[in-house]
C-alpha positions in Angstrom: -57.5 9.1 55.8 -56.9 5.7 57.1 -59.1 3.1 58.0 -58.0 0.3 59.7 -59.9 -2.6 58.0 -59.6 -2.3 54.4 -61.0 -5.3 53.4 -64.4 -5.5 54.7 -67.6 -4.1 53.0 -67.5 0.0 52.9 -67.2 1.2 56.3 -64.4 3.0 55.2 -66.2 5.0 52.5 -66.0 8.1 54.8 -62.6 8.2 55.5 -60.7 7.3 52.4 -58.9 4.0 52.4 -56.6 1.9 54.2 -52.7 2.2 52.8 -52.6 -0.7 50.8 -48.7 -0.6 51.2 -47.2 -2.3 48.0 -43.8 -4.0 47.0 -40.6 -3.5 46.2 -38.5 -4.6 43.2 -36.8 -7.9 44.4 -38.0 -10.4 42.2 -39.3 -14.0 43.3 -37.1 -16.8 43.7 -37.7 -20.1 41.6 -36.4 -23.2 43.2 -37.1 -26.3 40.3 -35.1 -28.6 42.2 -37.3 -28.9 45.5 -41.0 -29.2 45.4 -43.1 -27.1 47.5 -43.4 -29.7 50.3 -39.6 -29.4 50.6 -38.7 -32.5 49.2 -36.6 -33.0 46.2 -38.8 -33.0 43.1 -38.8 -34.2 39.5 -38.3 -30.9 37.6 -40.7 -31.7 34.9 -43.5 -31.6 37.6 -42.6 -28.0 38.3 -44.8 -25.3 36.2 -44.1 -21.9 35.6 -45.9 -19.5 38.5 -49.5 -18.7 37.5 -49.5 -15.2 38.2 -46.7 -12.2 37.4 -47.4 -10.6 40.4 -45.8 -10.9 43.7 -47.9 -12.1 46.6 -48.1 -11.0 49.9 -49.7 -11.7 53.4 -51.3 -8.6 54.5 -53.9 -8.4 57.7 -53.9 -7.5 61.4 -50.5 -9.1 62.5 -48.9 -5.9 60.7 -51.9 -3.3 60.8 -52.6 -4.4 57.2 -49.3 -2.8 55.7 -47.5 -5.0 53.3 -43.9 -6.2 54.5 -41.3 -7.7 52.8 -40.8 -10.7 55.3 -44.4 -11.8 54.4 -43.7 -12.0 50.7 -44.4 -15.2 49.5 -42.0 -17.5 47.4 -42.8 -19.3 44.4 -41.4 -22.8 44.4 -42.1 -25.3 41.9 -45.9 -25.5 42.0 -46.9 -23.2 45.1 -46.5 -19.9 46.6 -45.0 -20.4 49.9 -44.6 -18.5 53.3 -43.2 -19.2 56.5 -44.7 -17.4 59.3 -44.0 -17.4 63.3 -47.2 -16.0 64.5 -49.6 -16.0 67.9 -53.0 -15.8 68.4 -56.3 -15.0 65.7 -55.8 -13.0 63.1 -57.7 -11.6 59.9 -55.6 -11.3 56.7 -56.0 -11.6 52.7 -53.2 -12.4 50.1 -52.9 -9.7 47.7 -50.4 -8.3 45.0 -48.3 -4.9 45.9 -50.8 -3.0 44.2 -52.9 -0.1 46.0 -55.8 -1.1 44.4 -57.4 -2.9 41.6 -55.1 -5.9 41.5 -54.8 -9.4 42.9 -56.8 -9.9 46.5 -57.4 -13.3 47.7 -60.1 -13.7 50.5 -62.9 -16.0 51.3 -66.5 -16.5 50.2 -68.8 -16.4 53.5 -69.0 -19.6 54.0 -65.3 -20.2 54.8 -63.8 -17.7 55.9 -62.5 -19.2 59.0 -59.3 -22.0 58.2 -58.5 -24.9 59.7 -54.6 -26.5 60.2 -54.3 -28.5 57.5 -57.1 -28.2 55.4 -57.4 -26.7 51.9 -59.7 -23.6 51.3 -60.6 -22.4 47.9 -59.8 -18.6 48.0 -62.2 -16.2 46.5 -60.9 -13.7 44.1 -62.4 -10.2 44.6 -62.0 -6.7 45.0 -61.7 -4.9 48.3 -65.6 -4.3 48.5 -66.8 -7.9 48.1 -64.5 -10.9 49.2 -64.3 -12.0 53.2 -61.3 -11.7 55.2 -59.2 -15.1 56.0 -59.0 -15.7 59.7 -57.2 -18.3 61.1 -55.7 -19.1 65.1 -52.0 -19.2 64.5 -49.7 -21.3 67.3 -46.1 -20.3 66.3 -44.6 -21.7 63.2 -46.4 -22.1 60.1 -46.0 -22.8 56.3 -48.5 -21.0 54.1 -49.0 -22.9 50.5 -51.0 -21.3 47.8 -51.4 -23.6 44.9 -53.4 -23.1 41.8 -55.5 -26.3 41.1 -57.0 -26.2 37.5 -56.8 -21.9 37.9 -58.3 -21.8 41.2 -56.2 -20.9 44.1 -56.4 -23.2 47.1 -54.4 -22.4 50.9 -53.4 -24.6 53.2 -52.1 -23.7 56.8 -49.9 -26.3 58.4 -46.7 -26.7 60.4 -43.8 -25.2 58.7 -41.9 -27.7 56.1 -40.9 -25.1 53.7 -37.0 -24.4 53.7 -36.5 -20.7 52.5 -33.1 -19.8 51.3 -33.2 -16.8 53.2 -33.5 -18.9 56.6 -29.8 -20.2 55.7 -27.7 -19.9 58.9 -24.4 -18.0 58.1 -21.6 -19.9 59.9 -18.4 -18.9 58.8 -16.6 -17.0 61.8 -15.0 -14.7 59.5 -18.5 -13.5 57.8 -20.0 -13.6 61.4 -17.0 -11.1 62.6 -18.5 -8.6 60.1 -19.7 -5.4 61.7 -20.9 -1.7 60.6 -23.3 0.3 62.9 -24.9 3.1 60.8 -24.8 5.4 64.1 -21.6 4.8 65.4 -18.8 7.6 64.5 -16.2 5.1 64.0 -18.1 3.1 61.2 -20.2 6.3 59.4 -19.5 10.0 59.6 -21.1 12.2 59.8 -24.1 10.8 61.0 -27.8 11.1 59.6 -29.7 12.9 57.4 -27.1 15.1 55.1 -27.3 18.0 52.7 -26.6 17.4 49.3 -22.9 17.7 48.2 -22.1 15.7 51.6 -19.2 13.1 51.5 -19.5 10.4 53.9 -16.5 8.1 55.6 -17.6 4.2 55.9 -15.6 1.4 58.1 -17.0 -1.8 58.0 -14.7 -3.8 60.6 -14.1 -7.6 60.5 -11.6 -10.2 61.4 -8.5 -10.8 59.4 -9.1 -13.2 56.4 -11.8 -11.4 54.7 -10.3 -10.9 51.2 -12.2 -7.8 49.5 -15.1 -5.6 50.6 -17.2 -3.3 48.2 -19.6 -0.8 49.0 -22.6 -1.0 47.0 -24.9 2.5 46.8 -27.9 2.8 45.2 -30.7 5.2 44.9 -34.1 4.8 45.2 -37.1 6.0 42.7 -38.9 8.5 43.7 -41.8 8.0 43.1 -45.5 7.5 44.8 -45.9 6.0 48.4 -44.0 2.4 49.1 -46.0 0.7 46.2 -43.3 2.2 43.9 -40.1 0.9 46.4 -37.2 0.3 43.6 -33.5 1.0 43.6 -31.0 1.7 40.9 -27.1 0.7 41.5 -25.3 3.9 41.2 -21.7 3.3 42.6 -19.6 0.1 43.8 -17.0 1.4 46.0 -13.8 -0.8 46.8 -12.7 -0.5 50.3 -8.9 -0.6 51.6 -7.9 -2.5 54.4 -6.7 -1.1 57.8 -5.2 -3.6 60.6 -5.9 -2.5 64.1 -5.6 -4.4 67.0 -5.8 -7.8 65.6 -9.0 -6.5 63.4 -9.6 -5.2 60.2 -11.2 -1.9 59.1 -12.2 -1.6 55.7 -12.6 2.1 55.0 -14.2 4.1 52.0 -16.1 7.3 51.0 -18.7 8.2 48.9 -19.8 12.0 48.0 -23.9 12.0 47.4 -24.4 14.8 45.0 -28.1 14.9 44.5 -30.9 14.7 46.8 -32.8 11.6 47.1 -33.4 8.3 49.4 -30.0 6.0 49.2 -29.6 2.7 50.0 -26.1 0.9 50.8 -24.9 -2.4 52.2 -21.5 -4.0 52.1 -20.2 -7.2 50.0 -17.6 -9.1 51.5 -15.7 -11.7 49.5 -14.1 -14.4 52.1 -12.5 -17.6 51.1 -14.3 -17.8 47.7 -17.8 -17.2 49.1 -19.6 -13.7 48.8 -21.7 -12.3 51.8 -23.7 -9.1 51.8 -23.9 -7.3 55.2 -27.1 -5.1 55.4 -29.6 -3.7 57.4 -31.2 -5.7 60.1 -34.5 -7.1 60.0 -36.5 -5.3 62.2 -39.7 -4.6 61.4 -40.6 -0.6 61.3 -44.2 0.6 62.0 -46.4 0.8 58.7 -43.4 0.4 56.8 -42.8 -1.7 53.8 -38.9 -2.0 54.4 -37.3 -4.2 57.0 -34.5 -2.8 58.9 -33.8 -0.2 61.7 -30.4 0.9 60.3 -28.3 0.7 63.2 -26.4 -2.5 63.9 -26.6 -4.7 61.0 -26.5 -8.1 59.9 -25.0 -10.7 57.3 -26.4 -12.9 54.8 -25.2 -15.1 52.2 -25.1 -13.3 49.0 -27.5 -15.1 46.4 -30.2 -14.5 44.2 -32.8 -16.0 46.5 -32.0 -14.3 49.2 -32.8 -10.7 49.3 -30.6 -7.9 50.5 -31.7 -5.5 53.3 -30.2 -1.9 52.3 -29.2 0.8 55.3 -30.9 3.8 54.1 -29.3 7.6 53.7 -31.1 10.5 53.0 -29.7 13.4 51.4 -31.8 16.5 51.4 -31.5 20.2 49.6 -29.1 22.5 51.3 -31.8 25.1 51.7 -34.1 23.0 53.0 -36.0 25.4 55.8 -39.6 24.7 58.1 -41.0 27.5 59.7 -39.2 29.1 62.3 -42.4 28.3 65.2 -42.6 24.6 63.9 -41.0 23.4 67.0 -42.4 25.0 69.2 -45.8 23.9 68.3 -48.7 22.0 70.7 -51.1 21.1 68.3 -54.6 20.6 69.6 -56.5 18.4 67.1 -60.1 18.7 66.4 -62.9 17.0 64.4 -65.0 20.3 64.0 -68.4 18.3 63.7 -67.8 16.6 67.3 -65.8 19.3 69.2 -68.8 22.0 70.1 -72.0 23.1 69.0 -72.0 26.8 69.5 -74.8 27.9 67.0 -78.0 25.6 66.6 -79.4 27.8 63.7 -76.7 26.2 61.5 -77.3 22.5 62.4 -78.1 19.9 59.6 -81.8 19.1 59.3 -83.1 15.8 58.0 -84.8 15.9 54.6 -85.0 14.9 51.0 -81.5 15.1 49.0 -79.6 16.6 52.1 -77.0 13.7 51.8 -76.5 13.0 48.2 -79.9 12.2 46.8 -80.9 10.6 50.4 -81.1 12.3 53.8 -78.8 13.2 56.8 -79.5 12.0 60.5 -79.2 14.1 63.3 -78.7 13.3 67.1 -81.0 14.7 69.2 -78.7 13.6 72.6 -75.0 15.1 72.3 -73.5 12.3 73.9 -75.0 9.4 72.0 -72.6 7.1 70.5 -72.1 7.7 67.0 -74.0 5.6 64.3 -72.4 2.8 62.8 -74.5 1.3 59.6 -75.2 -2.4 60.0 -74.6 -2.6 63.6 -78.2 -2.8 64.8 -77.9 0.8 66.4 -81.3 1.8 64.5 -79.5 3.9 61.9 -79.8 3.8 57.8 -77.4 2.2 55.6 -75.3 5.5 54.8 -72.1 6.1 56.3 -70.9 9.8 57.1 -74.3 11.3 57.3 -74.7 11.5 61.0 -74.6 14.5 62.9 -74.5 16.1 66.2 -74.1 20.2 65.1 -70.5 21.2 66.2 -69.2 23.9 64.3 -66.5 26.8 64.2 -68.3 29.1 66.4 -68.1 26.1 69.4 -64.2 26.2 68.8 -64.2 30.0 69.2 -66.2 29.9 72.3 -63.8 27.5 73.7 -60.8 29.0 72.6 -59.9 30.2 75.9 -59.8 26.7 77.3 -57.6 25.3 74.7 -55.1 28.4 75.4 -55.4 27.3 79.2 -54.4 23.8 78.0 -51.2 25.3 76.6 -51.8 24.6 72.9 -50.9 27.0 70.6 -52.0 25.7 67.2 -55.4 24.4 66.0 -55.4 21.6 63.7 -59.0 21.3 61.8 -59.8 18.6 60.2 -61.6 19.7 56.8 -64.0 22.6 56.9 -64.7 23.1 53.4 -68.4 22.5 52.2 -68.9 18.9 51.8 -71.9 16.5 52.4 -70.4 14.2 54.9 -69.7 14.8 58.4 -66.0 14.4 57.9 -65.9 16.7 55.0 -63.0 15.0 53.0 -65.4 14.7 50.2 -65.1 18.2 49.4 -68.5 19.8 47.6 -66.9 23.5 47.3 -63.1 24.7 48.3 -63.8 28.3 48.1 -66.5 28.3 51.2 -66.4 26.8 54.9 -69.5 24.6 55.0 -72.8 26.0 56.0 -73.3 23.8 58.9 -69.8 24.7 60.3 -70.9 28.3 60.3 -69.8 29.4 56.9 -67.3 32.0 55.8 -67.9 34.4 58.8 -67.5 31.6 61.0 -63.7 30.8 60.2 -63.3 34.8 60.1 -64.3 35.0 63.6 -62.2 32.2 64.4 -59.3 33.5 63.1 -60.0 36.9 65.1 -60.1 35.4 67.9 -57.2 33.0 67.8 -54.9 35.9 66.5 -55.6 37.6 69.7 -54.3 34.9 71.8 -51.5 34.1 69.4 -52.9 30.8 68.5 -52.2 29.8 64.7 -54.4 27.8 62.4 -53.4 24.5 60.4 -56.2 23.4 57.8 -56.4 19.9 56.1 -58.2 19.1 52.8 -57.7 16.4 50.2 -56.3 17.6 46.8 -56.6 13.9 45.7 -60.3 13.5 45.1 -63.6 15.6 45.7 -67.0 14.6 46.9 -69.4 13.1 44.1 -71.9 15.9 45.6 -69.9 18.5 44.9 -70.1 21.5 42.5 -67.3 20.3 40.6 -68.6 16.8 39.9 -72.4 17.0 40.9 -73.2 13.3 40.4 -76.8 14.0 42.2 -77.9 17.2 40.5 -78.1 19.2 43.8 -75.7 22.2 42.6 -76.1 25.2 40.0 -73.8 25.5 36.9 -72.6 21.9 35.2 -70.9 19.7 36.7 -68.8 17.1 34.9 -70.8 14.5 36.0 -74.0 16.0 36.6 -77.3 14.2 37.1 -75.1 11.0 36.7 -74.2 12.0 32.8 -70.5 12.6 31.6 -70.4 16.5 30.5 -67.3 17.2 28.5 -68.5 21.2 28.4 -68.0 21.1 32.0 -65.5 23.5 32.8 -64.4 20.9 35.6 -64.7 17.8 32.6 -60.5 17.3 32.6 -60.4 17.3 36.4 -61.6 13.9 36.4 -61.1 10.2 34.8 -64.2 9.1 32.7 -65.2 5.7 30.9 -68.1 6.5 28.5 -68.4 3.0 27.7 -68.6 1.5 31.0 -72.2 -0.2 31.5 -73.2 2.1 34.3 -72.8 5.1 36.1 -71.0 4.1 38.9 -68.3 2.8 36.9 -68.0 5.7 34.2 -65.7 7.2 36.9 -62.4 6.7 38.8 -63.4 6.6 42.6 -60.4 6.7 45.0 -59.5 3.3 45.6 -63.0 2.4 44.1 -64.9 4.8 46.5 -68.0 6.0 44.4 -68.7 9.1 46.7 -65.0 10.1 46.2 -64.2 10.8 42.6 -60.6 10.8 42.0 -58.7 13.9 40.3 -56.8 13.9 37.5 -53.5 15.3 39.2 -52.0 16.1 36.1 -54.9 18.3 34.6 -53.6 22.0 34.2 -56.8 23.3 35.1 -56.7 21.5 38.3 -53.3 22.3 39.2 -54.0 26.0 38.7 -57.2 25.8 40.9 -55.4 24.2 43.6 -52.5 26.0 44.0 -51.2 27.7 40.6 -53.5 30.6 40.0 -53.0 34.2 42.3 -56.6 33.4 43.4 -55.7 29.1 44.1 -57.1 27.6 46.9 -54.1 27.0 48.7 -53.3 30.7 48.6 -56.9 31.8 49.0 -57.1 30.5 52.9 -53.6 31.7 54.0 -54.6 34.9 53.1 -57.7 34.4 55.1 -55.9 33.6 58.2 -54.7 29.7 57.8 -50.9 29.5 58.8 -50.2 26.0 57.1 -51.7 23.0 55.4 -51.9 19.3 56.4 -52.3 17.4 53.0 -54.7 14.3 53.1 -53.5 11.0 51.3 -50.2 12.6 49.9 -48.5 9.7 49.2 -50.9 8.7 46.2 -50.5 12.5 44.6 -47.6 12.3 42.0 -44.3 13.9 43.4 -43.6 16.5 41.0 -47.5 18.1 42.0 -46.0 18.0 45.6 -43.2 19.8 44.3 -44.9 22.4 42.2 -47.4 22.8 45.3 -44.6 23.7 47.8 -43.1 26.2 45.4 -46.2 27.7 45.0 -47.4 27.9 48.8 -43.9 28.8 50.0 -43.6 31.8 47.3 -46.8 33.2 48.5 -46.4 32.7 52.2 -42.4 31.6 53.4 -43.4 30.7 56.8 -46.4 28.5 55.9 -46.1 25.1 57.5 -46.4 22.2 55.0 -47.6 18.8 56.9 -48.2 16.0 54.9 -50.2 12.7 55.9 -48.3 9.5 55.7 -47.9 6.8 58.1 -44.4 4.8 56.9 -41.0 6.1 57.5 -41.4 9.5 55.2 -38.1 10.3 54.4 -38.5 10.6 50.7 -41.6 13.6 51.3 -38.4 15.3 53.6 -36.1 16.3 51.2 -36.8 20.1 51.1 -38.8 19.9 47.7 -42.1 18.5 49.1 -43.1 19.0 52.9 -41.8 20.2 56.4 -43.0 17.4 58.4 -45.6 14.7 58.4 -48.3 12.9 60.6 -45.9 10.7 62.8 -47.6 7.5 63.1 -44.5 5.8 63.6 -43.9 7.6 66.8 -47.5 7.2 67.6 -47.0 3.1 67.3 -44.0 3.4 69.0 -45.1 5.5 72.1 -48.0 3.5 72.6 -46.4 0.0 72.5 -43.7 1.6 74.9 -46.4 2.7 77.3 -48.6 -0.3 76.8 -45.3 -2.1 78.4 -43.0 -3.0 75.2 -39.7 -3.8 75.6 -38.4 -0.2 75.4 -35.2 -1.7 73.4 -37.3 -2.8 70.7 -39.7 -0.5 70.2 -37.1 2.5 70.6 -35.2 1.4 67.3 -38.2 2.8 65.7 -37.6 6.4 66.9 -33.5 5.9 66.4 -34.4 5.5 62.7 -36.5 8.3 62.2 -33.7 10.3 63.9 -31.2 9.1 61.3 -33.0 9.5 58.2 -35.0 12.4 58.8 -33.4 15.9 58.4 -33.1 17.4 62.1 -35.4 20.6 61.0 -38.2 18.1 60.0 -38.0 15.7 63.2 -38.3 18.8 64.9 -41.6 19.7 63.1 -43.2 16.2 63.2 -46.8 16.4 64.3 -46.3 13.8 67.0 -49.7 11.9 67.4 -51.1 9.4 69.8 -55.1 9.4 69.1 -56.3 10.9 65.6 -59.7 10.3 63.8 -58.5 7.6 61.6 -57.3 5.4 64.8 -58.5 4.0 68.0 -58.2 6.5 70.7 -55.4 6.2 72.7 -57.3 5.2 76.1 -58.8 2.4 74.0 -55.3 1.5 72.8 -54.3 1.3 76.6 -56.9 -1.1 77.5 -60.1 0.9 78.8 -62.7 -0.1 75.9 -66.1 1.2 77.3 -68.3 1.7 80.4 -68.2 -2.1 81.3 -64.3 -2.0 82.3 -63.5 -1.6 86.1 -62.0 1.1 87.9 -58.6 -0.7 87.9 -58.7 -1.1 84.4 -59.5 2.7 83.4 -57.0 3.8 85.9 -54.1 1.4 84.4 -55.1 3.2 81.3 -54.8 6.6 82.3 -51.9 6.1 83.9 -50.3 4.8 80.6 -52.1 8.0 78.5 -50.0 10.2 80.9 -46.6 8.3 80.3 -47.2 8.7 77.0 -48.0 12.2 77.1 -45.2 12.5 79.2 -43.2 11.1 76.1 -44.9 13.5 73.9 -44.2 16.4 75.8 -40.3 15.6 76.4 -39.3 15.0 72.7 -38.4 16.7 69.4 -41.5 17.6 67.2 -44.9 19.0 67.7 -46.9 17.3 70.4 -50.4 16.6 69.0 -53.6 16.4 71.4 -56.7 14.6 69.9 -59.8 16.6 71.4 -61.0 15.2 74.4 -58.1 12.8 75.0 -56.8 15.2 78.1 -60.4 14.7 79.9 -60.6 10.8 79.4 -62.7 10.3 75.9 -62.2 6.7 74.8 -63.4 4.9 71.7 -62.2 2.5 69.0 -62.2 2.2 65.5 -64.0 4.8 63.3 -66.4 6.2 64.0 -66.4 5.4 67.8 -63.0 7.3 68.0 -64.8 10.6 66.7 -67.0 10.8 69.6 -68.1 14.3 70.8 -66.4 16.3 73.6 -68.3 15.6 76.9 -69.2 19.2 77.6 -70.4 19.6 81.4 -73.6 21.7 80.1 -74.5 18.7 77.5 -74.4 16.3 80.2 -70.7 15.0 79.9 -68.2 14.3 82.7 -64.8 15.1 81.5 -61.7 14.1 84.0 -60.6 17.3 85.0 -57.9 15.9 87.1 -56.6 14.5 83.9 -57.0 17.5 82.1 -54.7 19.0 84.7 -52.0 16.4 84.3 -51.8 17.1 80.4 -52.0 21.2 81.2 -48.9 20.6 83.6 -46.9 18.5 81.0 -47.6 21.0 78.4 -46.6 23.8 80.9 -43.5 21.7 81.6 -42.7 21.8 77.5 -43.7 25.3 77.2 -41.5 26.5 79.7 -38.1 24.8 79.0 -36.9 25.8 75.4 -34.5 22.6 75.9 -37.6 20.5 75.4 -38.5 21.8 72.1 -35.3 22.7 70.4 -32.6 20.6 72.3 -30.5 18.2 70.4 -31.6 14.5 70.4 -29.0 11.9 70.4 -28.8 8.2 71.1 -30.1 7.1 74.7 -28.1 7.8 77.9 -29.6 4.8 78.8 -32.0 2.0 78.0 -32.9 -1.2 79.0 -36.1 -3.1 79.0 -38.2 -0.5 80.8 -36.6 2.9 81.3 -35.2 5.1 78.6 -33.1 8.2 79.4 -32.2 11.2 77.3 -30.0 13.9 77.2 -31.1 17.0 75.7 -29.0 20.3 75.2 -29.4 23.6 73.8 -26.6 25.7 74.1 -26.2 26.3 78.0 -29.3 25.0 78.7 -29.3 20.9 79.6 -31.6 18.3 80.5 -31.8 14.7 81.3 -35.5 13.2 80.6 -36.2 9.6 81.7 -39.3 7.3 81.2 -40.5 4.2 83.1 -43.1 1.7 81.6 -42.8 -0.8 84.3 -45.5 -1.3 86.9 -42.9 -0.6 89.6 -40.4 2.3 90.2 -36.9 1.9 88.8 -33.5 3.4 90.3 -31.6 4.7 87.5 -27.7 5.1 87.4 -26.4 7.3 83.9 -22.9 8.4 83.1 -22.9 12.4 82.4 -20.5 13.9 79.9 -17.9 16.1 81.3 -19.6 19.7 81.4 -22.4 18.4 83.8 -19.9 16.5 86.2 -21.3 17.2 89.7 -24.1 19.4 88.2 -27.5 19.9 90.4 -30.5 19.2 88.6 -34.1 20.4 89.4 -36.9 18.2 88.9 -39.5 20.1 86.4 -42.3 19.0 88.0 -42.0 18.2 91.4 -39.0 20.8 91.9 -37.0 18.3 93.7 -33.3 18.5 93.6 -30.6 16.0 92.3 -27.1 16.1 92.5 -24.5 13.9 90.1 -21.3 13.0 92.0 -18.8 13.5 89.4 -20.2 11.8 86.2 -22.7 9.6 87.9 -26.2 10.7 88.5 -28.6 8.3 90.3 -32.1 8.9 90.4 -35.7 7.1 90.9 -38.4 7.3 88.0 -41.8 5.8 89.3 -44.2 3.2 87.8 -45.6 4.2 84.6 -44.4 7.7 84.9 -41.4 10.1 83.7 -39.0 12.9 85.2 -37.7 15.8 83.1 -34.4 17.2 85.2 -32.8 20.5 84.3 -29.6 21.3 85.0 -29.9 24.8 87.3 -28.0 28.1 86.3 -25.2 27.6 89.1 -23.9 24.6 87.8 -24.0 25.1 83.9 
């Protein structure tokens, strides 16, 4: 559940909350001899920072992710931040906490800022304040000062000298070089089993006096809002001379699983420098740095150190054998197909909390968005079309013909909303989806076709209108907050957080990130843990026994890690080949150590591939995927849920430029060409490609709820793009036909430039070269092959055309916004 605009009203309540990703442990810099305007200052005029918390700029410039390079520094009398941004952005200034902390926005009358004009900020929670808005034009300084206790924000030309921007000029320091993916610098490569010893070598010109390798260990707790490293070891490195340069070498043994950080301290001519990670931003991720080639910075208290990251996982970490072969078909059940109109929701009193549902008479009508003027009521998540599980069963053969072999269903358990993340009863399928009998029919039909089913639920919160909470007294029994009153005698009372002294019902319990219809569960409660996964008839085990093959777990980062460790043990102990997938957006190696999850929803992949298909520089965006190749255990990387569209983000076609029916034919054609390229990337890359229902027939749509439109069935008046569907079918068939695309090794690109990415994949005797081109023009590409492929002949997996290598050289053409998969033929391998 991941809304994209966490700061506006409460439209996100049907989804959960945006990841308000949080801060690491680096402290704020104080510079008492420099004023916030950048000039020398009278230290008597300086004041201590008015807030204990660090402050960050968070907004559309980073998809609302907190990022370390957008942290303010407190200098003398104000918080300062330099940015280099282009275009109009909306944003806030917040602290590092997930919710309930500092959040500065603007009152409605002054949301838009003007350069050089101070604006009084409005401190409020995420449901009240306006987002700030400003049209950036490059380099600016943001200045937040507190005058008589009131925060004033000014954005103007860059005037702040940030110590972190001080360039390194010593040629000996600039000669330092370490690449975490180069075998000569670090060996072995990538994520490693516990007990592994790693050899390090930092290379430099002569004249470096000493080098120390610093090893730190990350605190494994919660999401990115807890991002804290503790010192573990300092390893003096030994100098060896070679070819006029020096190599500083040393080793370290990583005995325990975890996520580690490391960097080098170099002593040069009486000064100290840090050689650490680069400053590359990583999609959705708080920490900067994509590993690979690092960067040197002065070692000083006011200059943050960026760590290279090293993952150490359990030696017995296994994922199900079937995971790398998955092709998901991802369904939001309420919008896929109405298979039985008799179970459709009906408007009426108390059919949605203490109000009514809304029902669309037209299957193709646009989803309602309260407050948009579309004629709907003011409630979120209460409009229905009648999609159900029988609708999926009836179209299962079509899904199989597409090539998918695994259904991922967003929640199907009883719940008031259309999205079902507000669970009312974990024990039963929602009656409007056909109830438990409909699930049994779907399981039987899926098993006959060798299709697996992965279910989705949240163990972080229930619905307020549930048998466990029952705020509206709609259920039998005694809920923990039955009828709006706390009931300590309820069997579920210990599952929730209550405050009996609060002045009104809305504040007597803890809502998930303030959402009153999602009362947050106390994950430490023994009764809740037993019900969820511990007892023999627990929810997790019950649905595996009823036919599910695994779980995708909602908002996993905000549930304690010890909960997930117990959960994994219970799930895997009950069924060893059950798949365990978590919902995360950021680089998620901390969940992939062998003690929590097998894989995650790969939003980093999604953003990188969409940016690439939209024309971004391949050399820049591919660094995100290289980071995952290095930090994720191989078995997890090959089980990733590789996404494009999701029910929490705009559809891929929307991101590729096709916004609505008013777009011209050229715009639509270009968007579909980009989608084909992105799908080609999915199908030829390790991990489980995931097709969101309708993408394959040209469905587009923006933010929730427009990404959750209905499937355009012809018998309901829809016009599916069958040519696009055939493209998807052929690409999926390509993947299914060639095990090397699913299981083959993944190394650094064989070739990469601004537009073209070429990968070599090897699986025993099977070898393939895959290539992608995001340019509007075709590109001829020449690559150098390893010795076993010299003079080999390759067959194109789609066109069947043959290409022959001349010695070590292979030359071929990749068409505009297209890809090729070339397989070494049997006689040449």
